[in-house]
C-alpha positions as CSV (number, residue, x, y, z in Angstrom):
1,X,108.5,230.4,386.7
2,X,111.8,228.9,387.9
3,X,110.0,226.1,389.8
4,X,107.8,225.3,386.8
5,X,110.8,225.2,384.5
6,X,112.7,223.0,386.9
7,X,109.7,220.6,387.1
8,X,109.4,220.4,383.4
9,X,113.1,219.9,382.8
10,X,113.3,217.5,385.7
11,X,111.3,215.1,383.5
12,X,114.3,214.9,381.1
13,X,117.1,212.8,380.5
14,X,125.1,216.6,378.2
15,X,124.3,219.6,376.7
16,X,123.8,219.8,373.0
17,X,122.1,222.6,371.1
18,X,120.0,220.9,368.5
19,X,116.6,222.4,368.6
20,X,113.3,221.4,367.1
21,X,109.9,223.0,367.2
22,X,108.8,226.5,366.1
23,X,111.2,229.2,366.9
24,X,110.1,232.8,367.3
25,X,111.9,236.0,368.5
26,X,109.5,236.4,371.5
27,X,110.4,232.9,372.8
28,X,114.2,233.5,372.6
29,X,114.4,234.3,376.4
30,X,112.7,231.0,377.2
31,X,115.1,229.1,374.9
32,X,118.0,230.8,376.6
33,X,116.8,229.8,380.1
34,X,116.3,226.2,379.0
35,X,119.8,226.0,377.4
36,X,121.4,227.5,380.6
37,X,119.5,224.9,382.7
38,X,120.6,222.1,380.4
39,X,124.2,223.2,380.6
40,X,124.2,223.6,384.4
41,X,122.7,220.1,385.0
42,X,124.5,218.4,382.0
43,X,121.3,217.3,380.4
44,X,121.6,215.6,377.0
45,X,118.1,216.5,375.9
46,X,114.8,218.1,376.8
47,X,111.3,218.3,375.5
48,X,109.5,221.3,376.8
49,X,105.8,222.3,376.5
50,X,104.1,225.2,378.2
51,X,100.4,225.9,378.1
52,X,98.4,229.0,379.1
53,X,94.7,229.0,379.7
54,X,94.3,225.6,378.0
55,X,96.3,226.6,374.9
56,X,99.7,225.3,373.9
57,X,101.9,228.4,373.7
58,X,105.4,226.9,373.6
59,X,106.7,223.5,372.4
60,X,110.4,222.8,371.7
61,X,112.9,220.0,371.7
62,X,116.5,220.7,372.8
63,X,119.5,218.5,372.5
64,X,119.3,214.8,371.9
65,X,116.8,212.1,372.8
66,X,119.6,209.5,372.0
67,X,123.1,210.7,372.0
68,X,124.6,207.5,370.6
69,X,122.4,207.8,367.5
70,X,122.5,211.6,367.4
71,X,118.7,211.6,367.4
72,X,117.4,215.0,368.3
73,X,114.7,215.7,370.8
74,X,111.4,217.0,369.5
75,X,108.5,218.6,371.3
76,X,106.9,215.1,371.2
77,X,109.9,213.2,372.6
78,X,108.9,211.1,375.6
79,X,111.4,210.8,378.5
80,X,111.2,208.5,381.5
81,X,109.8,210.4,384.5
82,X,111.2,208.1,387.2
83,X,110.1,209.2,390.6
84,X,108.8,212.6,389.5
85,X,105.3,211.0,389.1
86,X,105.0,210.3,392.8
87,X,104.5,213.9,394.0
88,X,102.3,214.6,391.0
89,X,100.1,211.6,391.9
90,X,100.0,212.7,395.6
91,X,98.9,216.2,394.7
92,X,96.2,214.8,392.4
93,X,94.9,212.5,395.1
94,X,94.8,215.3,397.7
95,X,92.9,217.6,395.3
96,X,90.4,214.8,394.7
97,X,90.1,214.3,398.5
98,X,89.5,218.0,399.1
99,X,86.8,218.2,396.4
100,X,85.1,215.1,397.8
101,X,85.6,213.0,394.7
102,X,87.8,210.4,396.4
103,X,87.9,208.6,399.8
104,X,91.2,207.0,401.0
105,X,89.3,203.6,401.2
106,X,88.4,203.7,397.5
107,X,90.1,201.0,395.4
108,X,93.1,202.5,393.6
109,X,92.0,201.3,390.2
110,X,88.2,201.5,390.5
111,X,85.5,199.3,392.1
112,X,85.8,196.6,389.4
113,X,89.6,196.7,389.2
114,X,91.0,193.5,387.7
115,X,94.5,192.2,386.9
116,X,95.9,189.6,384.6
117,X,98.1,188.4,387.5
118,X,96.1,187.6,390.7
119,X,96.9,190.2,393.3
120,X,96.5,189.4,397.0
121,X,96.0,192.1,399.7
122,X,99.3,191.1,401.2
123,X,101.3,191.4,398.0
124,X,100.1,194.6,396.4
125,X,98.3,197.8,397.6
126,X,94.8,198.3,396.4
127,X,93.5,201.3,398.3
128,X,94.0,204.9,397.3
129,X,95.6,205.7,400.7
130,X,98.6,203.5,399.8
131,X,99.4,205.8,396.8
132,X,100.3,208.6,399.3
133,X,103.2,206.5,400.7
134,X,106.8,207.2,399.6
135,X,107.8,203.7,398.8
136,X,108.1,202.3,395.3
137,X,106.4,199.0,394.5
């Protein structure tokens, strides 16, 4: 649970206690954990959603999406994910490899991938295997 919460909150952008979303007594412990996490890591805002068996069971916004404008976070607030997407992409690729749905020689964006700007093999990766590298492009 702690790892899941850290991952969810790692997607966020100074603690403030504005909250949005449905509040219920049974979710108070979860709210407290999120607020403690935000205080510890000095996060200005968070948007947290938890699902179970395909159903959304918790969705709350905490703090502020924009401190300067005092705009509160909502359950639908989008935060930049920065490099968090790299390990998620890697896990997804490895799952597809294990299940036989992907080969590392497949084109990263499909067999008919096109681009507005011409891409040469020397200037940009086009194979799925390159998505498993740690470098940013």
